[in-house]
PyMOL Python script that loads the backbone (N, CA, C, O; Angstrom):
from pymol import cmd

cmd.read_pdbstr("""\
ATOM      1  N   MET A   1      14.534 -12.201   9.782  1.00  0.00           N
ATOM      2  CA  MET A   1      13.821 -11.007   9.378  1.00  0.00           C
ATOM      3  C   MET A   1      12.426 -11.026   9.993  1.00  0.00           C
ATOM      4  O   MET A   1      11.833 -12.088  10.183  1.00  0.00           O
ATOM      5  N   ASP A   2      11.920  -9.861  10.295  1.00  0.00           N
ATOM      6  CA  ASP A   2      10.590  -9.699  10.893  1.00  0.00           C
ATOM      7  C   ASP A   2       9.507 -10.087   9.891  1.00  0.00           C
ATOM      8  O   ASP A   2       9.406  -9.490   8.819  1.00  0.00           O
ATOM      9  N   CYS A   3       8.695 -11.092  10.242  1.00  0.00           N
ATOM     10  CA  CYS A   3       7.613 -11.543   9.352  1.00  0.00           C
ATOM     11  C   CYS A   3       6.598 -10.434   9.110  1.00  0.00           C
ATOM     12  O   CYS A   3       6.047 -10.325   8.015  1.00  0.00           O
ATOM     13  N   GLY A   4       6.346  -9.612  10.124  1.00  0.00           N
ATOM     14  CA  GLY A   4       5.412  -8.497   9.967  1.00  0.00           C
ATOM     15  C   GLY A   4       5.891  -7.513   8.917  1.00  0.00           C
ATOM     16  O   GLY A   4       5.092  -6.980   8.147  1.00  0.00           O
ATOM     17  N   LEU A   5       7.200  -7.272   8.883  1.00  0.00           N
ATOM     18  CA  LEU A   5       7.778  -6.372   7.885  1.00  0.00           C
ATOM     19  C   LEU A   5       7.545  -6.926   6.480  1.00  0.00           C
ATOM     20  O   LEU A   5       7.234  -6.173   5.557  1.00  0.00           O
ATOM     21  N   LEU A   6       7.693  -8.229   6.322  1.00  0.00           N
ATOM     22  CA  LEU A   6       7.461  -8.849   5.017  1.00  0.00           C
ATOM     23  C   LEU A   6       6.009  -8.716   4.591  1.00  0.00           C
ATOM     24  O   LEU A   6       5.726  -8.434   3.427  1.00  0.00           O
ATOM     25  N   ARG A   7       5.088  -8.915   5.523  1.00  0.00           N
ATOM     26  CA  ARG A   7       3.657  -8.775   5.205  1.00  0.00           C
ATOM     27  C   ARG A   7       3.330  -7.343   4.796  1.00  0.00           C
ATOM     28  O   ARG A   7       2.611  -7.119   3.822  1.00  0.00           O
ATOM     29  N   ARG A   8       3.853  -6.386   5.533  1.00  0.00           N
ATOM     30  CA  ARG A   8       3.582  -4.976   5.195  1.00  0.00           C
ATOM     31  C   ARG A   8       4.148  -4.636   3.826  1.00  0.00           C
ATOM     32  O   ARG A   8       3.517  -3.915   3.053  1.00  0.00           O
ATOM     33  N   GLY A   9       5.315  -5.143   3.525  1.00  0.00           N
ATOM     34  CA  GLY A   9       5.909  -4.920   2.205  1.00  0.00           C
ATOM     35  C   GLY A   9       5.073  -5.531   1.095  1.00  0.00           C
ATOM     36  O   GLY A   9       4.920  -4.938   0.026  1.00  0.00           O
ATOM     37  N   ARG A  10       4.533  -6.718   1.349  1.00  0.00           N
ATOM     38  CA  ARG A  10       3.688  -7.384   0.354  1.00  0.00           C
ATOM     39  C   ARG A  10       2.402  -6.596   0.133  1.00  0.00           C
ATOM     40  O   ARG A  10       1.956  -6.446  -1.004  1.00  0.00           O
ATOM     41  N   ILE A  11       1.811  -6.099   1.196  1.00  0.00           N
ATOM     42  CA  ILE A  11       0.578  -5.314   1.080  1.00  0.00           C
ATOM     43  C   ILE A  11       0.826  -4.044   0.258  1.00  0.00           C
ATOM     44  O   ILE A  11       0.044  -3.728  -0.638  1.00  0.00           O
ATOM     45  N   LEU A  12       1.893  -3.325   0.553  1.00  0.00           N
ATOM     46  CA  LEU A  12       2.184  -2.089  -0.179  1.00  0.00           C
ATOM     47  C   LEU A  12       2.573  -2.375  -1.624  1.00  0.00           C
ATOM     48  O   LEU A  12       2.190  -1.632  -2.528  1.00  0.00           O
ATOM     49  N   GLY A  13       3.331  -3.444  -1.847  1.00  0.00           N
ATOM     50  CA  GLY A  13       3.707  -3.820  -3.208  1.00  0.00           C
ATOM     51  C   GLY A  13       2.492  -4.200  -4.041  1.00  0.00           C
ATOM     52  O   GLY A  13       2.390  -3.827  -5.209  1.00  0.00           O
ATOM     53  N   THR A  14       1.569  -4.945  -3.433  1.00  0.00           N
ATOM     54  CA  THR A  14       0.339  -5.328  -4.129  1.00  0.00           C
ATOM     55  C   THR A  14      -0.495  -4.102  -4.455  1.00  0.00           C
ATOM     56  O   THR A  14      -1.040  -3.993  -5.553  1.00  0.00           O
ATOM     57  N   LEU A  15      -0.598  -3.180  -3.511  1.00  0.00           N
ATOM     58  CA  LEU A  15      -1.358  -1.948  -3.749  1.00  0.00           C
ATOM     59  C   LEU A  15      -0.755  -1.164  -4.915  1.00  0.00           C
ATOM     60  O   LEU A  15      -1.484  -0.705  -5.794  1.00  0.00           O
ATOM     61  N   ALA A  16       0.558  -1.009  -4.927  1.00  0.00           N
ATOM     62  CA  ALA A  16       1.220  -0.273  -6.009  1.00  0.00           C
ATOM     63  C   ALA A  16       0.985  -0.960  -7.358  1.00  0.00           C
ATOM     64  O   ALA A  16       0.734  -0.294  -8.363  1.00  0.00           O
ATOM     65  N   HIS A  17       1.066  -2.282  -7.374  1.00  0.00           N
ATOM     66  CA  HIS A  17       0.852  -3.043  -8.605  1.00  0.00           C
ATOM     67  C   HIS A  17      -0.584  -2.876  -9.100  1.00  0.00           C
ATOM     68  O   HIS A  17      -0.808  -2.668 -10.293  1.00  0.00           O
ATOM     69  N   ARG A  18      -1.551  -2.963  -8.196  1.00  0.00           N
ATOM     70  CA  ARG A  18      -2.968  -2.812  -8.565  1.00  0.00           C
ATOM     71  C   ARG A  18      -3.261  -1.401  -9.078  1.00  0.00           C
ATOM     72  O   ARG A  18      -4.048  -1.230 -10.009  1.00  0.00           O
ATOM     73  N   LEU A  19      -2.637  -0.404  -8.479  1.00  0.00           N
ATOM     74  CA  LEU A  19      -2.832   0.966  -8.952  1.00  0.00           C
ATOM     75  C   LEU A  19      -2.348   1.109 -10.388  1.00  0.00           C
ATOM     76  O   LEU A  19      -3.014   1.725 -11.221  1.00  0.00           O
ATOM     77  N   ARG A  20      -1.197   0.541 -10.667  1.00  0.00           N
ATOM     78  CA  ARG A  20      -0.651   0.628 -12.019  1.00  0.00           C
ATOM     79  C   ARG A  20      -1.519  -0.153 -13.005  1.00  0.00           C
ATOM     80  O   ARG A  20      -1.779   0.318 -14.112  1.00  0.00           O
ATOM     81  N   GLU A  21      -1.965  -1.341 -12.609  1.00  0.00           N
ATOM     82  CA  GLU A  21      -2.808  -2.176 -13.477  1.00  0.00           C
ATOM     83  C   GLU A  21      -4.145  -1.511 -13.799  1.00  0.00           C
ATOM     84  O   GLU A  21      -4.578  -1.489 -14.951  1.00  0.00           O
ATOM     85  N   SER A  22      -4.790  -0.971 -12.767  1.00  0.00           N
ATOM     86  CA  SER A  22      -6.138  -0.425 -12.924  1.00  0.00           C
ATOM     87  C   SER A  22      -6.146   0.981 -13.508  1.00  0.00           C
ATOM     88  O   SER A  22      -7.147   1.414 -14.079  1.00  0.00           O
ATOM     89  N   GLY A  23      -5.034   1.691 -13.368  1.00  0.00           N
ATOM     90  CA  GLY A  23      -4.983   3.067 -13.828  1.00  0.00           C
ATOM     91  C   GLY A  23      -5.567   4.048 -12.832  1.00  0.00           C
ATOM     92  O   GLY A  23      -5.653   5.243 -13.113  1.00  0.00           O
ATOM     93  N   ASP A  24      -5.974   3.550 -11.658  1.00  0.00           N
ATOM     94  CA  ASP A  24      -6.483   4.451 -10.616  1.00  0.00           C
ATOM     95  C   ASP A  24      -5.359   5.352 -10.123  1.00  0.00           C
ATOM     96  O   ASP A  24      -4.180   5.019 -10.245  1.00  0.00           O
ATOM     97  N   ARG A  25      -5.732   6.477  -9.574  1.00  0.00           N
ATOM     98  CA  ARG A  25      -4.717   7.432  -9.129  1.00  0.00           C
ATOM     99  C   ARG A  25      -4.327   7.265  -7.664  1.00  0.00           C
ATOM    100  O   ARG A  25      -3.160   7.442  -7.314  1.00  0.00           O
ATOM    101  N   TRP A  26      -5.290   6.924  -6.798  1.00  0.00           N
ATOM    102  CA  TRP A  26      -5.041   6.863  -5.363  1.00  0.00           C
ATOM    103  C   TRP A  26      -5.341   5.480  -4.802  1.00  0.00           C
ATOM    104  O   TRP A  26      -6.244   4.787  -5.271  1.00  0.00           O
ATOM    105  N   GLY A  27      -4.581   5.095  -3.802  1.00  0.00           N
ATOM    106  CA  GLY A  27      -4.837   3.860  -3.077  1.00  0.00           C
ATOM    107  C   GLY A  27      -4.455   4.055  -1.619  1.00  0.00           C
ATOM    108  O   GLY A  27      -3.585   4.867  -1.303  1.00  0.00           O
ATOM    109  N   VAL A  28      -5.104   3.311  -0.731  1.00  0.00           N
ATOM    110  CA  VAL A  28      -4.815   3.417   0.698  1.00  0.00           C
ATOM    111  C   VAL A  28      -4.682   2.021   1.290  1.00  0.00           C
ATOM    112  O   VAL A  28      -5.410   1.102   0.915  1.00  0.00           O
ATOM    113  N   ALA A  29      -3.751   1.875   2.211  1.00  0.00           N
ATOM    114  CA  ALA A  29      -3.552   0.606   2.909  1.00  0.00           C
ATOM    115  C   ALA A  29      -3.489   0.888   4.402  1.00  0.00           C
ATOM    116  O   ALA A  29      -2.909   1.884   4.834  1.00  0.00           O
ATOM    117  N   ALA A  30      -4.093   0.001   5.183  1.00  0.00           N
ATOM    118  CA  ALA A  30      -4.034   0.085   6.645  1.00  0.00           C
ATOM    119  C   ALA A  30      -3.146  -1.055   7.126  1.00  0.00           C
ATOM    120  O   ALA A  30      -3.367  -2.213   6.769  1.00  0.00           O
ATOM    121  N   LEU A  31      -2.154  -0.733   7.928  1.00  0.00           N
ATOM    122  CA  LEU A  31      -1.163  -1.714   8.366  1.00  0.00           C
ATOM    123  C   LEU A  31      -1.083  -1.769   9.883  1.00  0.00           C
ATOM    124  O   LEU A  31      -1.121  -0.736  10.550  1.00  0.00           O
ATOM    125  N   CYS A  32      -0.972  -2.971  10.424  1.00  0.00           N
ATOM    126  CA  CYS A  32      -0.735  -3.158  11.848  1.00  0.00           C
ATOM    127  C   CYS A  32       0.768  -3.109  12.079  1.00  0.00           C
ATOM    128  O   CYS A  32       1.523  -3.801  11.397  1.00  0.00           O
ATOM    129  N   ILE A  33       1.206  -2.297  13.036  1.00  0.00           N
ATOM    130  CA  ILE A  33       2.636  -2.232  13.316  1.00  0.00           C
ATOM    131  C   ILE A  33       2.969  -2.743  14.718  1.00  0.00           C
ATOM    132  O   ILE A  33       4.088  -2.575  15.201  1.00  0.00           O
ATOM    133  N   GLY A  34       1.991  -3.362  15.357  1.00  0.00           N
ATOM    134  CA  GLY A  34       2.243  -4.003  16.645  1.00  0.00           C
ATOM    135  C   GLY A  34       1.886  -3.145  17.837  1.00  0.00           C
ATOM    136  O   GLY A  34       1.684  -1.936  17.724  1.00  0.00           O
ATOM    137  N   VAL A  35       1.813  -3.803  18.990  1.00  0.00           N
ATOM    138  CA  VAL A  35       1.469  -3.216  20.287  1.00  0.00           C
ATOM    139  C   VAL A  35       0.306  -2.221  20.213  1.00  0.00           C
ATOM    140  O   VAL A  35       0.363  -1.140  20.799  1.00  0.00           O
ATOM    141  N   GLY A  36      -0.751  -2.605  19.483  1.00  0.00           N
ATOM    142  CA  GLY A  36      -1.943  -1.791  19.420  1.00  0.00           C
ATOM    143  C   GLY A  36      -1.858  -0.576  18.519  1.00  0.00           C
ATOM    144  O   GLY A  36      -2.743   0.279  18.556  1.00  0.00           O
ATOM    145  N   GLN A  37      -0.821  -0.482  17.718  1.00  0.00           N
ATOM    146  CA  GLN A  37      -0.653   0.678  16.845  1.00  0.00           C
ATOM    147  C   GLN A  37      -0.924   0.296  15.400  1.00  0.00           C
ATOM    148  O   GLN A  37      -0.761  -0.859  15.005  1.00  0.00           O
ATOM    149  N   GLY A  38      -1.335   1.274  14.626  1.00  0.00           N
ATOM    150  CA  GLY A  38      -1.597   1.062  13.216  1.00  0.00           C
ATOM    151  C   GLY A  38      -1.042   2.208  12.397  1.00  0.00           C
ATOM    152  O   GLY A  38      -0.644   3.246  12.926  1.00  0.00           O
ATOM    153  N   LEU A  39      -1.025   1.992  11.103  1.00  0.00           N
ATOM    154  CA  LEU A  39      -0.464   2.978  10.193  1.00  0.00           C
ATOM    155  C   LEU A  39      -1.305   2.976   8.927  1.00  0.00           C
ATOM    156  O   LEU A  39      -1.669   1.913   8.424  1.00  0.00           O
ATOM    157  N   ALA A  40      -1.613   4.147   8.412  1.00  0.00           N
ATOM    158  CA  ALA A  40      -2.302   4.261   7.128  1.00  0.00           C
ATOM    159  C   ALA A  40      -1.317   4.838   6.118  1.00  0.00           C
ATOM    160  O   ALA A  40      -0.595   5.793   6.406  1.00  0.00           O
ATOM    161  N   VAL A  41      -1.302   4.239   4.931  1.00  0.00           N
ATOM    162  CA  VAL A  41      -0.410   4.693   3.872  1.00  0.00           C
ATOM    163  C   VAL A  41      -1.262   5.027   2.650  1.00  0.00           C
ATOM    164  O   VAL A  41      -2.082   4.216   2.220  1.00  0.00           O
ATOM    165  N   VAL A  42      -1.068   6.215   2.097  1.00  0.00           N
ATOM    166  CA  VAL A  42      -1.756   6.619   0.879  1.00  0.00           C
ATOM    167  C   VAL A  42      -0.718   6.679  -0.237  1.00  0.00           C
ATOM    168  O   VAL A  42       0.306   7.353  -0.119  1.00  0.00           O
ATOM    169  N   LEU A  43      -1.005   5.957  -1.330  1.00  0.00           N
ATOM    170  CA  LEU A  43      -0.107   5.959  -2.491  1.00  0.00           C
ATOM    171  C   LEU A  43      -0.788   6.681  -3.651  1.00  0.00           C
ATOM    172  O   LEU A  43      -1.991   6.535  -3.868  1.00  0.00           O
ATOM    173  N   GLU A  44      -0.008   7.453  -4.385  1.00  0.00           N
ATOM    174  CA  GLU A  44      -0.507   8.130  -5.573  1.00  0.00           C
ATOM    175  C   GLU A  44       0.192   7.568  -6.797  1.00  0.00           C
ATOM    176  O   GLU A  44       1.419   7.468  -6.837  1.00  0.00           O
ATOM    177  N   ASN A  45      -0.594   7.204  -7.786  1.00  0.00           N
ATOM    178  CA  ASN A  45      -0.066   6.738  -9.062  1.00  0.00           C
ATOM    179  C   ASN A  45       0.189   7.963  -9.922  1.00  0.00           C
ATOM    180  O   ASN A  45      -0.754   8.573 -10.425  1.00  0.00           O
ATOM    181  N   VAL A  46       1.452   8.332 -10.097  1.00  0.00           N
ATOM    182  CA  VAL A  46       1.794   9.542 -10.859  1.00  0.00           C
ATOM    183  C   VAL A  46       2.098   9.216 -12.316  1.00  0.00           C
ATOM    184  O   VAL A  46       2.572  10.077 -13.057  1.00  0.00           O
ATOM    185  N   THR A  47       1.828   7.973 -12.738  1.00  0.00           N
ATOM    186  CA  THR A  47       2.106   7.570 -14.120  1.00  0.00           C
ATOM    187  C   THR A  47       0.866   7.678 -14.990  1.00  0.00           C
ATOM    188  O   THR A  47       0.745   6.951 -15.976  1.00  0.00           O
ATOM    189  N   GLY A  48      -0.051   8.561 -14.651  1.00  0.00           N
ATOM    190  CA  GLY A  48      -1.214   8.791 -15.495  1.00  0.00           C
ATOM    191  C   GLY A  48      -2.497   8.163 -15.002  1.00  0.00           C
ATOM    192  O   GLY A  48      -3.338   7.757 -15.804  1.00  0.00           O
ATOM    193  N   GLY A  49      -2.659   8.077 -13.689  1.00  0.00           N
ATOM    194  CA  GLY A  49      -3.864   7.478 -13.138  1.00  0.00           C
ATOM    195  C   GLY A  49      -5.097   8.352 -13.326  1.00  0.00           C
ATOM    196  O   GLY A  49      -5.004   9.540 -13.633  1.00  0.00           O
ATOM    197  N   ARG A  50      -6.262   7.722 -13.129  1.00  0.00           N
ATOM    198  CA  ARG A  50      -7.531   8.434 -13.214  1.00  0.00           C
ATOM    199  C   ARG A  50      -7.788   9.212 -11.936  1.00  0.00           C
ATOM    200  O   ARG A  50      -7.329   8.818 -10.864  1.00  0.00           O
ATOM    201  N   GLY A  51      -8.514  10.308 -12.041  1.00  0.00           N
ATOM    202  CA  GLY A  51      -9.110  11.053 -11.013  1.00  0.00           C
ATOM    203  C   GLY A  51      -8.487  11.457  -9.811  1.00  0.00           C
ATOM    204  O   GLY A  51      -9.116  12.112  -8.980  1.00  0.00           O
TER     205      GLY A  51
END
""", "prot")
cmd.dss("prot")
cmd.show_as("cartoon", "prot")
cmd.util.cbc("prot")
cmd.orient("prot")
């Protein structure tokens, strides 16, 4: 399995967990996808987050 894929999954999973823990509504993660490219992911906590 691609180690980069595992890292990206861990980053997004951690972000989702922190959003739920903190009660914040929005979170953003920046991910490297290789060969000079990047990806930004915005997650919304729809379970009652703040603001």
